C-alpha positions in Angstrom: -36.1 8.0 13.2 -32.8 7.4 11.4 -31.0 4.3 12.6 -27.9 2.3 11.8 -29.5 0.2 9.1 -30.5 3.3 7.2 -26.9 4.6 7.2 -25.6 1.2 6.1 -28.2 1.0 3.3 -27.3 4.4 1.8 -23.5 3.8 2.3 -23.6 0.4 0.5 -25.6 1.8 -2.4 -23.2 4.7 -2.8 -20.2 2.6 -2.6 -21.3 0.1 -5.2 -23.1 2.6 -7.5 -26.5 0.8 -7.4 -28.8 -1.6 -5.6 -27.6 -4.7 -7.3 -24.0 -3.9 -6.4 -25.0 -3.3 -2.8 -26.7 -6.7 -2.5 -23.5 -8.5 -1.7 -22.5 -6.1 1.0 -25.9 -6.0 2.6 -26.8 -9.7 2.3 -30.3 -8.8 1.3 -32.5 -9.5 -1.7 -32.5 -6.8 -4.4 -36.3 -6.2 -4.0 -35.9 -5.7 -0.3 -33.2 -3.1 -0.8 -35.4 -1.2 -3.2 -38.3 -1.4 -0.8 -36.1 -0.1 2.1 -34.7 2.7 -0.1 -38.1 3.9 -1.2 -39.4 3.8 2.4 -36.3 5.8 3.6 -36.8 8.4 0.9 -40.4 8.8 1.9 -39.4 9.3 5.5 -36.7 11.8 4.7 -38.8 13.7 2.1 -36.9 13.2 -1.2 -34.7 11.3 -3.4 -31.4 10.1 -1.9 -30.0 9.0 -5.3 -30.3 10.1 -8.9 -29.6 7.8 -11.9 -26.7 8.8 -14.1 -26.5 6.2 -16.9 -26.3 2.9 -15.1 -25.1 4.3 -11.8 -27.0 5.6 -8.8 -25.3 8.8 -7.6 -26.0 10.2 -4.1 -27.9 13.5 -4.0 -27.2 16.2 -1.4 -29.9 14.6 0.8 -27.7 11.5 1.1 -24.6 13.5 2.3 -25.5 13.3 6.1 -25.9 9.5 5.8 -22.6 9.2 4.1 -20.8 11.5 6.6 -22.3 9.4 9.4 -21.0 6.2 7.7 -17.5 7.7 7.4 -17.6 8.7 11.2 -18.9 5.3 12.1 -16.0 3.5 10.2 -13.5 5.7 11.9 -15.0 5.0 15.3 -15.2 1.2 14.7 -11.6 1.3 13.5 -10.7 3.0 16.8 -12.5 0.3 18.7 -10.8 -2.4 16.8 -7.4 -0.9 17.4 -8.1 -0.5 21.1 -9.3 -4.1 21.3 -6.2 -5.3 19.4 -3.9 -3.3 21.6 -5.2 -5.3 24.6 -4.8 -8.7 23.0 -1.7 -9.9 24.8 -1.5 -13.3 22.9 1.5 -14.0 20.7 -0.8 -15.8 18.4 -3.4 -14.8 15.9 -3.4 -12.8 12.6 -0.9 -10.1 11.5 -1.4 -8.2 8.3 1.7 -6.7 6.7 1.7 -4.4 3.6 4.7 -3.4 1.5 5.7 -1.9 -1.9 6.3 -4.0 -4.9 10.0 -3.2 -4.9 10.3 -4.8 -1.5 8.2 -7.9 -2.2 11.1 -10.4 -2.4 12.8 -9.0 0.7 9.5 -8.7 2.7 8.5 -12.3 1.8 11.9 -13.6 3.1 11.6 -11.5 6.2 8.0 -12.9 6.9 9.3 -16.5 6.3 12.1 -16.0 8.8 9.6 -14.4 11.3 7.2 -17.3 10.8 9.9 -19.8 11.8 10.4 -17.9 15.1 6.7 -17.3 15.8 4.7 -20.1 14.1 1.6 -19.2 16.1 1.1 -15.9 14.2 -0.9 -16.1 11.1 0.8 -13.8 8.6 -0.6 -12.2 5.5 1.2 -10.0 3.1 -0.3 -7.4 0.8 1.5 -5.6 -2.0 0.3 -2.0 -2.5 2.4 1.0 -3.7 0.2 3.4 -1.8 0.1 3.6 2.0 -2.6 1.5 3.4 -4.8 3.2 6.0 -3.4 1.6 9.2 -5.8 3.8 11.1 -8.6 1.7 9.7 -6.7 -1.6 10.1 -6.3 -2.1 6.4 -2.9 -3.5 7.7 -1.2 -3.8 11.0 2.3 -3.1 9.9 3.8 -1.4 6.8 7.3 -1.9 5.4 7.8 1.2 3.3 10.6 3.1 1.5 10.0 6.7 2.4 11.9 9.8 3.7 8.6 11.2 5.2 6.6 8.7 7.1 3.0 9.8 7.8 2.8 11.7 11.1 -0.1 9.4 12.2 2.2 6.4 12.3 5.1 5.4 14.5 7.8 2.9 13.9 11.4 2.2 13.2 13.9 3.6 10.6 15.5 0.4 9.3 18.3 1.7 6.9 19.3 4.2 4.4 19.5 3.2 0.8 20.4 5.0 -2.5 19.9 4.6 -6.2 22.2 3.7 -8.9 22.2 2.7 -12.6 22.1 -1.0 -13.3 22.2 -3.0 -16.5 22.6 -6.5 -17.7 25.3 -7.9 -20.1 22.6 -7.8 -22.9 22.2 -4.0 -22.7 23.3 -1.8 -25.6 25.4 1.1 -24.2 23.4 4.3 -24.3 20.0 2.6 -24.1 17.8 3.5 -21.2 14.7 2.3 -19.5 12.3 5.2 -18.6 9.3 5.6 -16.4 5.7 6.2 -17.5 3.5 9.1 -16.6 2.3 7.5 -13.4 5.7 7.7 -11.9 6.5 11.2 -13.1 6.6 12.5 -9.6 9.1 9.9 -8.5 12.6 11.5 -7.7 14.2 8.8 -9.9 12.0 9.8 -12.8 12.9 13.5 -12.3 16.6 12.5 -12.4 16.1 10.6 -15.6 14.3 13.6 -17.2 17.2 15.8 -16.3 20.0 13.4 -17.4 18.7 11.3 -20.2 17.2 12.5 -23.5 14.0 11.0 -24.8 15.7 9.4 -27.9 17.8 7.2 -25.5 14.7 5.8 -23.7 13.9 2.4 -25.4 10.9 1.4 -23.3 8.9 3.0 -20.5 7.5 1.1 -17.5 5.0 1.9 -14.7 7.0 0.4 -11.7 10.6 0.1 -10.5 10.1 -3.7 -10.4 9.2 -3.6 -14.1 12.2 -1.5 -14.7 14.4 -4.1 -13.1 12.8 -6.9 -15.2 13.3 -4.8 -18.4 16.9 -4.3 -17.5 17.4 -8.1 -17.0 15.9 -8.6 -20.4 18.4 -6.3 -22.0 16.3 -3.3 -22.8 19.0 -0.9 -21.4 20.2 0.8 -18.2 17.7 1.2 -15.3 17.8 3.6 -12.4 17.0 1.4 -9.4 17.2 1.4 -5.6 20.3 -0.5 -4.7 18.4 -3.2 -2.7 16.5 -4.0 -5.9 19.4 -3.7 -8.4 21.7 -6.0 -6.4 19.0 -8.6 -6.0 18.8 -9.1 -9.8 21.1 -10.4 -12.4 22.4 -6.9 -13.0 25.7 -4.9 -12.7 25.9 -1.5 -11.2 27.0 1.1 -13.7 28.9 4.0 -11.9 28.5 5.3 -8.4 25.5 5.6 -6.2 23.4 8.7 -6.7 23.3 10.1 -3.2 20.8 12.8 -4.2 18.1 10.0 -4.6 18.9 8.5 -1.2 15.9 7.4 0.8 15.0 5.3 3.9 13.2 2.0 4.7 10.8 2.1 7.6 8.7 -0.4 9.6 5.5 1.5 10.6 2.4 0.9 12.6 -0.4 2.9 14.2 0.5 4.1 17.8 -2.7 2.5 19.2 -1.0 -0.9 18.4 2.2 -0.2 20.1 1.4 -2.5 23.0 0.1 -5.4 20.8 2.6 -8.2 21.2 2.2 -9.4 17.6 2.9 -5.9 16.2 5.8 -5.4 18.7 7.4 -8.8 18.0 7.2 -8.3 14.3 8.5 -4.7 14.2 11.4 -5.6 16.4 12.3 -8.7 14.4 11.7 -7.2 11.0 13.7 -4.0 11.7 16.8 -6.1 12.7 16.4 -8.6 9.9 15.8 -6.0 7.2 18.7 -3.9 8.4 21.0 -6.8 8.2 19.7 -7.7 4.7 20.0 -4.2 3.3 23.4 -3.5 4.8 24.7 -6.9 3.4 23.3 -5.9 -0.1 25.0 -2.5 0.2 28.4 -3.9 1.2 31.1 -3.9 -1.5 31.7 -7.3 -3.1 
């Protein structure tokens, strides 16, 4: 009979690519894991893994175990969300995630929220891809996007646009470009259409890096206005409305009744809206 420990064993080895890597997750001696794996393979009638170089790769026989592990993680995440939704205390942990371009603003927002709600233990993660809020990788996401995931709910905080920014050190005509990892970014597409390669003096892999390069005098950078105005940079020309986007505060609908999530989403939406509107106002 297959049980939970068997599923956990196969999932841990697959996730870590070997028995030794699975040791930390399982909290079991390596020899014990090997013995359990051999016994499970005997019970199921064949090899669950094959060795490719130094890595153990799951065979087709392991797929039902991995499917079960995935379903179990989803089910446990649902249980965790439902339990969290019934937690009516305005104390306890709250995990927030945001993009690197918003780090300074988000950190200030969390500090202001902490002053109002010192009983909530905050953590902040910087990640440029959407965290899986369904699996509680975070409770709340502060994200720049025009298309929030349909699985999340939340508040549209503000609209923002892009513009060209440069420091006094920049040589006219020099530009900061984006690397291949940002090729799909609308700002990267705009640069490709409007700036020739010869004018690109350096390429970077994040908007935050572009802002830092602009401050260092590498050239002009195309930045969201909330990032450009926060640096020692001057705007060159008008906003580029075609690149306009939105800032959202998002969370999983199962957590709508959680008081910590509700308090933070209410507070952060108002705080961030005021901050971004102030940054966008003409000097």
